[in-house]
PDB file with one MODEL, atoms N, CA, C and O in Angstrom:
MODEL        1
ATOM      1  N   MET A   1       0.837  -1.166   0.000  1.00  0.00           N
ATOM      2  CA  MET A   1       0.000   0.000   0.000  1.00  0.00           C
ATOM      3  C   MET A   1       0.892   1.243   0.000  1.00  0.00           C
ATOM      4  O   MET A   1       1.900   1.290   0.706  1.00  0.00           O
ATOM      5  N   SER A   2       0.522   2.232  -0.783  1.00  0.00           N
ATOM      6  CA  SER A   2       1.266   3.485  -0.899  1.00  0.00           C
ATOM      7  C   SER A   2       0.962   4.382   0.293  1.00  0.00           C
ATOM      8  O   SER A   2      -0.172   4.453   0.767  1.00  0.00           O
ATOM      9  N   ASP A   3       2.011   5.072   0.770  1.00  0.00           N
ATOM     10  CA  ASP A   3       1.802   6.003   1.879  1.00  0.00           C
ATOM     11  C   ASP A   3       1.473   7.411   1.398  1.00  0.00           C
ATOM     12  O   ASP A   3       1.325   8.319   2.216  1.00  0.00           O
ATOM     13  N   GLY A   4       1.356   7.612   0.076  1.00  0.00           N
ATOM     14  CA  GLY A   4       0.990   8.915  -0.466  1.00  0.00           C
ATOM     15  C   GLY A   4       2.166   9.848  -0.646  1.00  0.00           C
ATOM     16  O   GLY A   4       1.990  10.977  -1.103  1.00  0.00           O
ATOM     17  N   ASN A   5       3.365   9.403  -0.296  1.00  0.00           N
ATOM     18  CA  ASN A   5       4.547  10.256  -0.406  1.00  0.00           C
ATOM     19  C   ASN A   5       5.469   9.831  -1.540  1.00  0.00           C
ATOM     20  O   ASN A   5       6.637  10.220  -1.567  1.00  0.00           O
ATOM     21  N   GLU A   6       4.964   9.050  -2.461  1.00  0.00           N
ATOM     22  CA  GLU A   6       5.778   8.599  -3.576  1.00  0.00           C
ATOM     23  C   GLU A   6       6.071   9.741  -4.535  1.00  0.00           C
ATOM     24  O   GLU A   6       5.231  10.611  -4.762  1.00  0.00           O
ATOM     25  N   ILE A   7       7.266   9.724  -5.090  1.00  0.00           N
ATOM     26  CA  ILE A   7       7.667  10.739  -6.055  1.00  0.00           C
ATOM     27  C   ILE A   7       8.123  10.013  -7.324  1.00  0.00           C
ATOM     28  O   ILE A   7       8.951   9.104  -7.266  1.00  0.00           O
ATOM     29  N   ASP A   8       7.579  10.420  -8.455  1.00  0.00           N
ATOM     30  CA  ASP A   8       8.015   9.905  -9.752  1.00  0.00           C
ATOM     31  C   ASP A   8       8.939  10.928 -10.381  1.00  0.00           C
ATOM     32  O   ASP A   8       8.621  12.117 -10.420  1.00  0.00           O
ATOM     33  N   VAL A   9      10.089  10.468 -10.876  1.00  0.00           N
ATOM     34  CA  VAL A   9      11.055  11.349 -11.525  1.00  0.00           C
ATOM     35  C   VAL A   9      11.502  10.691 -12.821  1.00  0.00           C
ATOM     36  O   VAL A   9      11.917   9.532 -12.830  1.00  0.00           O
ATOM     37  N   ILE A  10      11.414  11.448 -13.925  1.00  0.00           N
ATOM     38  CA  ILE A  10      11.919  10.984 -15.216  1.00  0.00           C
ATOM     39  C   ILE A  10      12.818  12.082 -15.762  1.00  0.00           C
ATOM     40  O   ILE A  10      12.368  13.204 -15.992  1.00  0.00           O
ATOM     41  N   GLN A  11      14.079  11.760 -15.966  1.00  0.00           N
ATOM     42  CA  GLN A  11      15.053  12.745 -16.420  1.00  0.00           C
ATOM     43  C   GLN A  11      15.283  12.646 -17.923  1.00  0.00           C
ATOM     44  O   GLN A  11      14.892  11.678 -18.574  1.00  0.00           O
ATOM     45  N   ASN A  12      15.928  13.675 -18.445  1.00  0.00           N
ATOM     46  CA  ASN A  12      16.357  13.738 -19.848  1.00  0.00           C
ATOM     47  C   ASN A  12      15.220  13.651 -20.850  1.00  0.00           C
ATOM     48  O   ASN A  12      15.326  12.964 -21.866  1.00  0.00           O
ATOM     49  N   LEU A  13      14.138  14.347 -20.561  1.00  0.00           N
ATOM     50  CA  LEU A  13      13.030  14.458 -21.505  1.00  0.00           C
ATOM     51  C   LEU A  13      13.248  15.678 -22.383  1.00  0.00           C
ATOM     52  O   LEU A  13      13.928  16.625 -21.987  1.00  0.00           O
ATOM     53  N   LEU A  14      12.679  15.650 -23.557  1.00  0.00           N
ATOM     54  CA  LEU A  14      12.699  16.804 -24.455  1.00  0.00           C
ATOM     55  C   LEU A  14      11.266  17.222 -24.744  1.00  0.00           C
ATOM     56  O   LEU A  14      10.357  16.393 -24.778  1.00  0.00           O
ATOM     57  N   ILE A  15      11.082  18.502 -24.948  1.00  0.00           N
ATOM     58  CA  ILE A  15       9.770  19.061 -25.271  1.00  0.00           C
ATOM     59  C   ILE A  15       9.687  19.217 -26.786  1.00  0.00           C
ATOM     60  O   ILE A  15      10.583  19.791 -27.404  1.00  0.00           O
ATOM     61  N   PHE A  16       8.615  18.709 -27.381  1.00  0.00           N
ATOM     62  CA  PHE A  16       8.458  18.904 -28.825  1.00  0.00           C
ATOM     63  C   PHE A  16       7.210  19.688 -29.179  1.00  0.00           C
ATOM     64  O   PHE A  16       6.971  19.972 -30.353  1.00  0.00           O
ATOM     65  N   GLY A  17       6.411  20.043 -28.183  1.00  0.00           N
ATOM     66  CA  GLY A  17       5.237  20.851 -28.473  1.00  0.00           C
ATOM     67  C   GLY A  17       4.768  21.620 -27.259  1.00  0.00           C
ATOM     68  O   GLY A  17       4.759  21.092 -26.147  1.00  0.00           O
ATOM     69  N   VAL A  18       4.377  22.873 -27.469  1.00  0.00           N
ATOM     70  CA  VAL A  18       3.797  23.715 -26.426  1.00  0.00           C
ATOM     71  C   VAL A  18       2.602  24.418 -27.054  1.00  0.00           C
ATOM     72  O   VAL A  18       2.739  25.089 -28.077  1.00  0.00           O
ATOM     73  N   GLU A  19       1.436  24.267 -26.445  1.00  0.00           N
ATOM     74  CA  GLU A  19       0.216  24.821 -27.018  1.00  0.00           C
ATOM     75  C   GLU A  19      -0.666  25.385 -25.905  1.00  0.00           C
ATOM     76  O   GLU A  19      -0.840  24.755 -24.862  1.00  0.00           O
ATOM     77  N   VAL A  20      -1.210  26.556 -26.132  1.00  0.00           N
ATOM     78  CA  VAL A  20      -2.141  27.166 -25.186  1.00  0.00           C
ATOM     79  C   VAL A  20      -3.526  27.134 -25.799  1.00  0.00           C
ATOM     80  O   VAL A  20      -3.728  27.531 -26.946  1.00  0.00           O
ATOM     81  N   GLU A  21      -4.483  26.650 -25.005  1.00  0.00           N
ATOM     82  CA  GLU A  21      -5.884  26.649 -25.434  1.00  0.00           C
ATOM     83  C   GLU A  21      -6.740  26.987 -24.219  1.00  0.00           C
ATOM     84  O   GLU A  21      -6.884  26.179 -23.303  1.00  0.00           O
ATOM     85  N   GLY A  22      -7.295  28.173 -24.224  1.00  0.00           N
ATOM     86  CA  GLY A  22      -8.061  28.629 -23.068  1.00  0.00           C
ATOM     87  C   GLY A  22      -7.145  28.752 -21.860  1.00  0.00           C
ATOM     88  O   GLY A  22      -6.082  29.367 -21.946  1.00  0.00           O
ATOM     89  N   ASP A  23      -7.550  28.167 -20.729  1.00  0.00           N
ATOM     90  CA  ASP A  23      -6.735  28.175 -19.517  1.00  0.00           C
ATOM     91  C   ASP A  23      -5.684  27.073 -19.516  1.00  0.00           C
ATOM     92  O   ASP A  23      -4.846  27.015 -18.616  1.00  0.00           O
ATOM     93  N   GLU A  24      -5.724  26.204 -20.516  1.00  0.00           N
ATOM     94  CA  GLU A  24      -4.820  25.048 -20.545  1.00  0.00           C
ATOM     95  C   GLU A  24      -3.521  25.341 -21.275  1.00  0.00           C
ATOM     96  O   GLU A  24      -3.486  26.018 -22.303  1.00  0.00           O
ATOM     97  N   LEU A  25      -2.461  24.804 -20.703  1.00  0.00           N
ATOM     98  CA  LEU A  25      -1.142  24.814 -21.325  1.00  0.00           C
ATOM     99  C   LEU A  25      -0.762  23.353 -21.521  1.00  0.00           C
ATOM    100  O   LEU A  25      -0.602  22.610 -20.553  1.00  0.00           O
ATOM    101  N   ARG A  26      -0.621  22.949 -22.774  1.00  0.00           N
ATOM    102  CA  ARG A  26      -0.314  21.555 -23.108  1.00  0.00           C
ATOM    103  C   ARG A  26       1.133  21.446 -23.545  1.00  0.00           C
ATOM    104  O   ARG A  26       1.610  22.224 -24.372  1.00  0.00           O
ATOM    105  N   VAL A  27       1.822  20.471 -22.978  1.00  0.00           N
ATOM    106  CA  VAL A  27       3.245  20.284 -23.250  1.00  0.00           C
ATOM    107  C   VAL A  27       3.463  18.846 -23.690  1.00  0.00           C
ATOM    108  O   VAL A  27       3.182  17.913 -22.938  1.00  0.00           O
ATOM    109  N   ASP A  28       3.963  18.665 -24.905  1.00  0.00           N
ATOM    110  CA  ASP A  28       4.267  17.338 -25.430  1.00  0.00           C
ATOM    111  C   ASP A  28       5.730  17.035 -25.151  1.00  0.00           C
ATOM    112  O   ASP A  28       6.612  17.830 -25.477  1.00  0.00           O
ATOM    113  N   ILE A  29       5.987  15.859 -24.535  1.00  0.00           N
ATOM    114  CA  ILE A  29       7.342  15.484 -24.152  1.00  0.00           C
ATOM    115  C   ILE A  29       7.675  14.102 -24.698  1.00  0.00           C
ATOM    116  O   ILE A  29       6.789  13.298 -24.991  1.00  0.00           O
ATOM    117  N   TYR A  30       8.983  13.844 -24.828  1.00  0.00           N
ATOM    118  CA  TYR A  30       9.427  12.517 -25.239  1.00  0.00           C
ATOM    119  C   TYR A  30      10.854  12.275 -24.778  1.00  0.00           C
ATOM    120  O   TYR A  30      11.592  13.205 -24.451  1.00  0.00           O
ATOM    121  N   SER A  31      11.220  11.006 -24.760  1.00  0.00           N
ATOM    122  CA  SER A  31      12.592  10.594 -24.492  1.00  0.00           C
ATOM    123  C   SER A  31      12.819   9.279 -25.207  1.00  0.00           C
ATOM    124  O   SER A  31      12.104   8.305 -24.976  1.00  0.00           O
ATOM    125  N   GLY A  32      13.805   9.254 -26.066  1.00  0.00           N
ATOM    126  CA  GLY A  32      14.123   8.028 -26.775  1.00  0.00           C
ATOM    127  C   GLY A  32      14.724   6.974 -25.860  1.00  0.00           C
ATOM    128  O   GLY A  32      14.460   5.784 -26.033  1.00  0.00           O
ATOM    129  N   ALA A  33      15.526   7.393 -24.888  1.00  0.00           N
ATOM    130  CA  ALA A  33      16.224   6.454 -24.004  1.00  0.00           C
ATOM    131  C   ALA A  33      15.245   5.655 -23.142  1.00  0.00           C
ATOM    132  O   ALA A  33      15.425   4.451 -22.955  1.00  0.00           O
ATOM    133  N   ASP A  34      14.208   6.319 -22.615  1.00  0.00           N
ATOM    134  CA  ASP A  34      13.262   5.647 -21.727  1.00  0.00           C
ATOM    135  C   ASP A  34      11.945   5.296 -22.418  1.00  0.00           C
ATOM    136  O   ASP A  34      11.017   4.805 -21.774  1.00  0.00           O
ATOM    137  N   CYS A  35      11.861   5.543 -23.711  1.00  0.00           N
ATOM    138  CA  CYS A  35      10.635   5.283 -24.472  1.00  0.00           C
ATOM    139  C   CYS A  35       9.418   5.972 -23.849  1.00  0.00           C
ATOM    140  O   CYS A  35       8.356   5.369 -23.699  1.00  0.00           O
ATOM    141  N   VAL A  36       9.592   7.237 -23.492  1.00  0.00           N
ATOM    142  CA  VAL A  36       8.523   8.031 -22.901  1.00  0.00           C
ATOM    143  C   VAL A  36       7.981   8.977 -23.957  1.00  0.00           C
ATOM    144  O   VAL A  36       8.745   9.621 -24.677  1.00  0.00           O
ATOM    145  N   CYS A  37       6.658   9.059 -24.047  1.00  0.00           N
ATOM    146  CA  CYS A  37       6.016  10.005 -24.949  1.00  0.00           C
ATOM    147  C   CYS A  37       4.655  10.330 -24.349  1.00  0.00           C
ATOM    148  O   CYS A  37       3.877   9.434 -24.022  1.00  0.00           O
ATOM    149  N   GLY A  38       4.375  11.626 -24.209  1.00  0.00           N
ATOM    150  CA  GLY A  38       3.094  11.968 -23.632  1.00  0.00           C
ATOM    151  C   GLY A  38       2.839  13.450 -23.632  1.00  0.00           C
ATOM    152  O   GLY A  38       3.661  14.238 -24.099  1.00  0.00           O
ATOM    153  N   THR A  39       1.696  13.824 -23.105  1.00  0.00           N
ATOM    154  CA  THR A  39       1.280  15.216 -23.016  1.00  0.00           C
ATOM    155  C   THR A  39       0.937  15.537 -21.575  1.00  0.00           C
ATOM    156  O   THR A  39       0.183  14.813 -20.925  1.00  0.00           O
ATOM    157  N   LEU A  40       1.501  16.633 -21.085  1.00  0.00           N
ATOM    158  CA  LEU A  40       1.142  17.159 -19.775  1.00  0.00           C
ATOM    159  C   LEU A  40       0.202  18.331 -19.998  1.00  0.00           C
ATOM    160  O   LEU A  40       0.421  19.146 -20.893  1.00  0.00           O
ATOM    161  N   ILE A  41      -0.837  18.417 -19.193  1.00  0.00           N
ATOM    162  CA  ILE A  41      -1.788  19.515 -19.301  1.00  0.00           C
ATOM    163  C   ILE A  41      -1.823  20.251 -17.967  1.00  0.00           C
ATOM    164  O   ILE A  41      -2.178  19.683 -16.935  1.00  0.00           O
ATOM    165  N   TYR A  42      -1.448  21.521 -18.010  1.00  0.00           N
ATOM    166  CA  TYR A  42      -1.496  22.382 -16.842  1.00  0.00           C
ATOM    167  C   TYR A  42      -2.633  23.382 -17.034  1.00  0.00           C
ATOM    168  O   TYR A  42      -2.955  23.755 -18.162  1.00  0.00           O
ATOM    169  N   THR A  43      -3.232  23.808 -15.940  1.00  0.00           N
ATOM    170  CA  THR A  43      -4.273  24.820 -15.993  1.00  0.00           C
ATOM    171  C   THR A  43      -3.795  26.056 -15.230  1.00  0.00           C
ATOM    172  O   THR A  43      -3.461  25.984 -14.048  1.00  0.00           O
ATOM    173  N   PHE A  44      -3.770  27.182 -15.928  1.00  0.00           N
ATOM    174  CA  PHE A  44      -3.403  28.468 -15.344  1.00  0.00           C
ATOM    175  C   PHE A  44      -4.524  29.451 -15.652  1.00  0.00           C
ATOM    176  O   PHE A  44      -4.719  29.834 -16.806  1.00  0.00           O
ATOM    177  N   THR A  45      -5.249  29.853 -14.635  1.00  0.00           N
ATOM    178  CA  THR A  45      -6.324  30.816 -14.868  1.00  0.00           C
ATOM    179  C   THR A  45      -5.781  32.225 -15.049  1.00  0.00           C
ATOM    180  O   THR A  45      -6.441  33.071 -15.653  1.00  0.00           O
ATOM    181  N   ASP A  46      -4.582  32.487 -14.530  1.00  0.00           N
ATOM    182  CA  ASP A  46      -3.953  33.796 -14.697  1.00  0.00           C
ATOM    183  C   ASP A  46      -3.262  33.849 -16.057  1.00  0.00           C
ATOM    184  O   ASP A  46      -2.322  33.096 -16.313  1.00  0.00           O
ATOM    185  N   GLU A  47      -3.727  34.729 -16.913  1.00  0.00           N
ATOM    186  CA  GLU A  47      -3.227  34.824 -18.288  1.00  0.00           C
ATOM    187  C   GLU A  47      -1.734  35.136 -18.354  1.00  0.00           C
ATOM    188  O   GLU A  47      -1.019  34.578 -19.187  1.00  0.00           O
ATOM    189  N   THR A  48      -1.262  36.021 -17.482  1.00  0.00           N
ATOM    190  CA  THR A  48       0.157  36.393 -17.470  1.00  0.00           C
ATOM    191  C   THR A  48       1.026  35.207 -17.083  1.00  0.00           C
ATOM    192  O   THR A  48       2.045  34.944 -17.722  1.00  0.00           O
ATOM    193  N   GLU A  49       0.627  34.493 -16.045  1.00  0.00           N
ATOM    194  CA  GLU A  49       1.389  33.317 -15.616  1.00  0.00           C
ATOM    195  C   GLU A  49       1.414  32.251 -16.710  1.00  0.00           C
ATOM    196  O   GLU A  49       2.451  31.642 -16.974  1.00  0.00           O
ATOM    197  N   ARG A  50       0.262  32.034 -17.344  1.00  0.00           N
ATOM    198  CA  ARG A  50       0.172  31.040 -18.423  1.00  0.00           C
ATOM    199  C   ARG A  50       1.098  31.422 -19.569  1.00  0.00           C
ATOM    200  O   ARG A  50       1.794  30.562 -20.109  1.00  0.00           O
ATOM    201  N   ALA A  51       1.118  32.692 -19.949  1.00  0.00           N
ATOM    202  CA  ALA A  51       1.976  33.154 -21.041  1.00  0.00           C
ATOM    203  C   ALA A  51       3.458  33.024 -20.678  1.00  0.00           C
ATOM    204  O   ALA A  51       4.271  32.632 -21.516  1.00  0.00           O
ATOM    205  N   GLU A  52       3.807  33.352 -19.432  1.00  0.00           N
ATOM    206  CA  GLU A  52       5.201  33.227 -18.997  1.00  0.00           C
ATOM    207  C   GLU A  52       5.661  31.776 -19.006  1.00  0.00           C
ATOM    208  O   GLU A  52       6.768  31.477 -19.454  1.00  0.00           O
ATOM    209  N   ARG A  53       4.820  30.878 -18.515  1.00  0.00           N
ATOM    210  CA  ARG A  53       5.167  29.446 -18.509  1.00  0.00           C
ATOM    211  C   ARG A  53       5.281  28.915 -19.931  1.00  0.00           C
ATOM    212  O   ARG A  53       6.187  28.139 -20.233  1.00  0.00           O
ATOM    213  N   ALA A  54       4.377  29.323 -20.798  1.00  0.00           N
ATOM    214  CA  ALA A  54       4.424  28.879 -22.191  1.00  0.00           C
ATOM    215  C   ALA A  54       5.695  29.377 -22.866  1.00  0.00           C
ATOM    216  O   ALA A  54       6.312  28.641 -23.636  1.00  0.00           O
ATOM    217  N   ALA A  55       6.094  30.609 -22.590  1.00  0.00           N
ATOM    218  CA  ALA A  55       7.322  31.161 -23.181  1.00  0.00           C
ATOM    219  C   ALA A  55       8.545  30.395 -22.704  1.00  0.00           C
ATOM    220  O   ALA A  55       9.425  30.077 -23.504  1.00  0.00           O
ATOM    221  N   LEU A  56       8.612  30.093 -21.404  1.00  0.00           N
ATOM    222  CA  LEU A  56       9.744  29.332 -20.866  1.00  0.00           C
ATOM    223  C   LEU A  56       9.816  27.942 -21.492  1.00  0.00           C
ATOM    224  O   LEU A  56      10.880  27.504 -21.930  1.00  0.00           O
ATOM    225  N   LEU A  57       8.686  27.259 -21.530  1.00  0.00           N
ATOM    226  CA  LEU A  57       8.654  25.921 -22.121  1.00  0.00           C
ATOM    227  C   LEU A  57       9.004  25.962 -23.606  1.00  0.00           C
ATOM    228  O   LEU A  57       9.651  25.052 -24.123  1.00  0.00           O
ATOM    229  N   GLY A  58       8.574  27.017 -24.287  1.00  0.00           N
ATOM    230  CA  GLY A  58       8.917  27.186 -25.702  1.00  0.00           C
ATOM    231  C   GLY A  58      10.414  27.374 -25.900  1.00  0.00           C
ATOM    232  O   GLY A  58      10.985  26.849 -26.856  1.00  0.00           O
ATOM    233  N   ARG A  59      11.060  28.128 -24.993  1.00  0.00           N
ATOM    234  CA  ARG A  59      12.521  28.285 -25.068  1.00  0.00           C
ATOM    235  C   ARG A  59      13.215  26.954 -24.856  1.00  0.00           C
ATOM    236  O   ARG A  59      14.165  26.626 -25.567  1.00  0.00           O
ATOM    237  N   TRP A  60      12.746  26.181 -23.878  1.00  0.00           N
ATOM    238  CA  TRP A  60      13.347  24.872 -23.641  1.00  0.00           C
ATOM    239  C   TRP A  60      13.175  23.980 -24.864  1.00  0.00           C
ATOM    240  O   TRP A  60      14.088  23.239 -25.228  1.00  0.00           O
ATOM    241  N   ARG A  61      12.015  24.048 -25.494  1.00  0.00           N
ATOM    242  CA  ARG A  61      11.773  23.269 -26.724  1.00  0.00           C
ATOM    243  C   ARG A  61      12.738  23.711 -27.815  1.00  0.00           C
ATOM    244  O   ARG A  61      13.390  22.876 -28.442  1.00  0.00           O
ATOM    245  N   ASP A  62      12.834  25.009 -28.045  1.00  0.00           N
ATOM    246  CA  ASP A  62      13.657  25.532 -29.132  1.00  0.00           C
ATOM    247  C   ASP A  62      15.145  25.253 -28.938  1.00  0.00           C
ATOM    248  O   ASP A  62      15.884  25.088 -29.909  1.00  0.00           O
ATOM    249  N   ARG A  63      15.581  25.203 -27.682  1.00  0.00           N
ATOM    250  CA  ARG A  63      16.999  24.965 -27.368  1.00  0.00           C
ATOM    251  C   ARG A  63      17.311  23.493 -27.101  1.00  0.00           C
ATOM    252  O   ARG A  63      18.451  23.140 -26.798  1.00  0.00           O
ATOM    253  N   SER A  64      16.287  22.633 -27.214  1.00  0.00           N
ATOM    254  CA  SER A  64      16.439  21.202 -26.908  1.00  0.00           C
ATOM    255  C   SER A  64      17.024  20.990 -25.508  1.00  0.00           C
ATOM    256  O   SER A  64      17.902  20.152 -25.302  1.00  0.00           O
ATOM    257  N   THR A  65      16.516  21.765 -24.563  1.00  0.00           N
ATOM    258  CA  THR A  65      16.955  21.658 -23.178  1.00  0.00           C
ATOM    259  C   THR A  65      16.378  20.394 -22.555  1.00  0.00           C
ATOM    260  O   THR A  65      15.160  20.212 -22.555  1.00  0.00           O
ATOM    261  N   PRO A  66      17.227  19.514 -22.022  1.00  0.00           N
ATOM    262  CA  PRO A  66      16.691  18.334 -21.334  1.00  0.00           C
ATOM    263  C   PRO A  66      15.972  18.774 -20.056  1.00  0.00           C
ATOM    264  O   PRO A  66      16.501  19.576 -19.286  1.00  0.00           O
ATOM    265  N   VAL A  67      14.787  18.255 -19.840  1.00  0.00           N
ATOM    266  CA  VAL A  67      14.008  18.604 -18.661  1.00  0.00           C
ATOM    267  C   VAL A  67      13.739  17.361 -17.824  1.00  0.00           C
ATOM    268  O   VAL A  67      13.824  16.230 -18.303  1.00  0.00           O
ATOM    269  N   THR A  68      13.416  17.603 -16.569  1.00  0.00           N
ATOM    270  CA  THR A  68      13.085  16.534 -15.635  1.00  0.00           C
ATOM    271  C   THR A  68      11.626  16.676 -15.235  1.00  0.00           C
ATOM    272  O   THR A  68      11.165  17.767 -14.899  1.00  0.00           O
ATOM    273  N   TYR A  69      10.910  15.574 -15.275  1.00  0.00           N
ATOM    274  CA  TYR A  69       9.509  15.518 -14.869  1.00  0.00           C
ATOM    275  C   TYR A  69       9.469  15.001 -13.438  1.00  0.00           C
ATOM    276  O   TYR A  69      10.063  13.968 -13.126  1.00  0.00           O
ATOM    277  N   VAL A  70       8.767  15.725 -12.568  1.00  0.00           N
ATOM    278  CA  VAL A  70       8.613  15.323 -11.176  1.00  0.00           C
ATOM    279  C   VAL A  70       7.130  15.349 -10.844  1.00  0.00           C
ATOM    280  O   VAL A  70       6.454  16.357 -11.052  1.00  0.00           O
ATOM    281  N   ARG A  71       6.622  14.214 -10.318  1.00  0.00           N
ATOM    282  CA  ARG A  71       5.205  14.128  -9.933  1.00  0.00           C
ATOM    283  C   ARG A  71       5.117  13.653  -8.498  1.00  0.00           C
ATOM    284  O   ARG A  71       5.753  12.677  -8.101  1.00  0.00           O
ATOM    285  N   ARG A  72       4.307  14.374  -7.728  1.00  0.00           N
ATOM    286  CA  ARG A  72       4.085  14.004  -6.334  1.00  0.00           C
ATOM    287  C   ARG A  72       2.721  14.514  -5.887  1.00  0.00           C
ATOM    288  O   ARG A  72       2.350  15.654  -6.169  1.00  0.00           O
ATOM    289  N   ASP A  73       1.989  13.671  -5.197  1.00  0.00           N
ATOM    290  CA  ASP A  73       0.691  14.050  -4.610  1.00  0.00           C
ATOM    291  C   ASP A  73      -0.245  14.713  -5.605  1.00  0.00           C
ATOM    292  O   ASP A  73      -0.890  15.708  -5.272  1.00  0.00           O
ATOM    293  N   GLY A  74      -0.333  14.187  -6.811  1.00  0.00           N
ATOM    294  CA  GLY A  74      -1.285  14.697  -7.785  1.00  0.00           C
ATOM    295  C   GLY A  74      -0.859  15.935  -8.538  1.00  0.00           C
ATOM    296  O   GLY A  74      -1.621  16.429  -9.369  1.00  0.00           O
ATOM    297  N   SER A  75       0.332  16.459  -8.280  1.00  0.00           N
ATOM    298  CA  SER A  75       0.820  17.599  -9.055  1.00  0.00           C
ATOM    299  C   SER A  75       2.091  17.185  -9.787  1.00  0.00           C
ATOM    300  O   SER A  75       2.814  16.289  -9.352  1.00  0.00           O
ATOM    301  N   ALA A  76       2.343  17.845 -10.890  1.00  0.00           N
ATOM    302  CA  ALA A  76       3.507  17.494 -11.709  1.00  0.00           C
ATOM    303  C   ALA A  76       4.196  18.761 -12.178  1.00  0.00           C
ATOM    304  O   ALA A  76       3.558  19.796 -12.374  1.00  0.00           O
ATOM    305  N   ALA A  77       5.517  18.667 -12.356  1.00  0.00           N
ATOM    306  CA  ALA A  77       6.291  19.812 -12.809  1.00  0.00           C
ATOM    307  C   ALA A  77       7.383  19.353 -13.762  1.00  0.00           C
ATOM    308  O   ALA A  77       7.890  18.235 -13.670  1.00  0.00           O
ATOM    309  N   LEU A  78       7.726  20.239 -14.669  1.00  0.00           N
ATOM    310  CA  LEU A  78       8.901  20.062 -15.514  1.00  0.00           C
ATOM    311  C   LEU A  78       9.928  21.082 -15.054  1.00  0.00           C
ATOM    312  O   LEU A  78       9.588  22.226 -14.752  1.00  0.00           O
ATOM    313  N   MET A  79      11.195  20.661 -15.003  1.00  0.00           N
ATOM    314  CA  MET A  79      12.231  21.596 -14.581  1.00  0.00           C
ATOM    315  C   MET A  79      13.516  21.365 -15.352  1.00  0.00           C
ATOM    316  O   MET A  79      13.802  20.264 -15.823  1.00  0.00           O
ATOM    317  N   ASP A  80      14.275  22.436 -15.463  1.00  0.00           N
ATOM    318  CA  ASP A  80      15.611  22.373 -16.050  1.00  0.00           C
ATOM    319  C   ASP A  80      16.559  22.057 -14.897  1.00  0.00           C
ATOM    320  O   ASP A  80      17.098  22.954 -14.250  1.00  0.00           O
ATOM    321  N   GLU A  81      16.746  20.775 -14.660  1.00  0.00           N
ATOM    322  CA  GLU A  81      17.526  20.313 -13.510  1.00  0.00           C
ATOM    323  C   GLU A  81      18.985  20.785 -13.573  1.00  0.00           C
ATOM    324  O   GLU A  81      19.573  21.125 -12.546  1.00  0.00           O
ATOM    325  N   LEU A  82      19.558  20.803 -14.758  1.00  0.00           N
ATOM    326  CA  LEU A  82      20.946  21.237 -14.899  1.00  0.00           C
ATOM    327  C   LEU A  82      21.114  22.709 -14.510  1.00  0.00           C
ATOM    328  O   LEU A  82      22.099  23.072 -13.868  1.00  0.00           O
ATOM    329  N   ALA A  83      20.162  23.547 -14.895  1.00  0.00           N
ATOM    330  CA  ALA A  83      20.215  24.968 -14.519  1.00  0.00           C
ATOM    331  C   ALA A  83      20.042  25.132 -13.010  1.00  0.00           C
ATOM    332  O   ALA A  83      20.711  25.969 -12.404  1.00  0.00           O
ATOM    333  N   LEU A  84      19.161  24.354 -12.398  1.00  0.00           N
ATOM    334  CA  LEU A  84      18.968  24.423 -10.954  1.00  0.00           C
ATOM    335  C   LEU A  84      20.255  24.039 -10.218  1.00  0.00           C
ATOM    336  O   LEU A  84      20.639  24.698  -9.252  1.00  0.00           O
ATOM    337  N   LEU A  85      20.914  22.984 -10.670  1.00  0.00           N
ATOM    338  CA  LEU A  85      22.170  22.550 -10.048  1.00  0.00           C
ATOM    339  C   LEU A  85      23.266  23.603 -10.249  1.00  0.00           C
ATOM    340  O   LEU A  85      24.020  23.895  -9.321  1.00  0.00           O
ATOM    341  N   ALA A  86      23.357  24.161 -11.432  1.00  0.00           N
ATOM    342  CA  ALA A  86      24.360  25.198 -11.706  1.00  0.00           C
ATOM    343  C   ALA A  86      24.136  26.410 -10.807  1.00  0.00           C
ATOM    344  O   ALA A  86      25.092  26.961 -10.262  1.00  0.00           O
ATOM    345  N   ASP A  87      22.891  26.827 -10.650  1.00  0.00           N
ATOM    346  CA  ASP A  87      22.572  27.959  -9.766  1.00  0.00           C
ATOM    347  C   ASP A  87      22.941  27.641  -8.323  1.00  0.00           C
ATOM    348  O   ASP A  87      23.483  28.491  -7.616  1.00  0.00           O
ATOM    349  N   ALA A  88      22.649  26.425  -7.886  1.00  0.00           N
ATOM    350  CA  ALA A  88      22.955  26.034  -6.506  1.00  0.00           C
ATOM    351  C   ALA A  88      24.464  26.012  -6.257  1.00  0.00           C
ATOM    352  O   ALA A  88      24.916  26.407  -5.183  1.00  0.00           O
ATOM    353  N   LEU A  89      25.237  25.558  -7.228  1.00  0.00           N
ATOM    354  CA  LEU A  89      26.687  25.490  -7.072  1.00  0.00           C
ATOM    355  C   LEU A  89      27.324  26.870  -7.141  1.00  0.00           C
ATOM    356  O   LEU A  89      28.359  27.105  -6.517  1.00  0.00           O
ATOM    357  N   ASP A  90      26.714  27.791  -7.897  1.00  0.00           N
ATOM    358  CA  ASP A  90      27.230  29.163  -7.973  1.00  0.00           C
ATOM    359  C   ASP A  90      26.967  29.934  -6.688  1.00  0.00           C
ATOM    360  O   ASP A  90      27.722  30.842  -6.338  1.00  0.00           O
ATOM    361  N   GLY A  91      25.889  29.572  -5.980  1.00  0.00           N
ATOM    362  CA  GLY A  91      25.487  30.295  -4.769  1.00  0.00           C
ATOM    363  C   GLY A  91      26.209  29.770  -3.601  1.00  0.00           C
ATOM    364  O   GLY A  91      26.009  30.249  -2.485  1.00  0.00           O
TER     365      GLY A  91
ENDMDL
END
């Protein structure tokens, strides 16, 4: 039985699509190494936040930035893990 504190992590994903439709931000991801392919759907009711997130994800797509998917307790996030580590080591 799960204790509800499980965390799923998939590294080295690439983004191949970013689409905004209404309050939804859809992100298509894939990884050849792990045979992962799917779509994440986020809901942002704040238009500015949705546009900022879409722009960031679009930059990651355009630069082929490897991202990490983290899911815990019903929420999921994509992050540039290498940039986070670089920032932490610089600080």
